[in-house]
N, C-alpha and C positions, 0 to 999 in steps of 0.2 A: 575717612568718614568722620564727620563732626560728632561731637558728643550728643548733640540734640537729636540727630538722626538715629544714632545708636540707641539712645534712651527711648525714643518712640517705637523702635522695633522691639525692644525688650518689653515695653508696656503692652504692645499688641500681642506678643507671644503669651505674656502672663494673662491677658484678658481672654485669649483663646482657650488656654488651659482652664481658667476659672469657669468659662462657659461649659466646657466638658464636664467639670465637677457638678455644675447645676443640672445638667442632663442626667448624669449618673445618680444624683440625689433624687430627681423626680421619677425616673424610671425604676430605680432600684429600691427606693424607700417609700416615697409618697404613694405611688400607684398601688403597690401591694398592701400598704396600710389602709388605704381607702377601700380597696376591694374587700379586704378582710372585715372591715367595719360594716360595709353595706350588705354583705352576704351572711347567711346563717351558718356558714361552714366554720368548723373549728380551725384554729391556727395550727397548721401543720408545717412540715418541712418545705412544702411548695411555696409557702408564704415567707417563712423565716430565712431560707437560704438567699433568695433575691434581696431581702431586706438587709442582711448583713453584708452581702457582696456589694450592693449599691452603696451602703454606708461607708464601707472600707474604701471603695474606689473614689467616692466623692471626697473623703478625708485625705486620701493620698494625693489626688489631683489638686486639691486646695493647698496642701502643703507645698507641692511642686510649684504652683503659681506664686506662692509667697517667696519661695527660694529663688525663682526666676527674677523677681524684682531686686534681688541682691546684686545683680549684674549692672544696675544703673550706675552711670558715671557722673561725677560732679562736673559742673561747668567750669 
């Protein structure tokens, strides 16, 4: 397999993982924050747990995507 094909596959994997990080960020962080802002409820564990889990998942997936790009080969 040529280096160009290998590099494109690596970039596709990294892009896929990065998109998963964006989904984790939106569902775990943004949606609970907006919901807490728009409602009159106090910030409880039902808001904070998904917030921190989503933030941790998004950060971990983003770091994994960055590490995946380390497998690129030079031409």
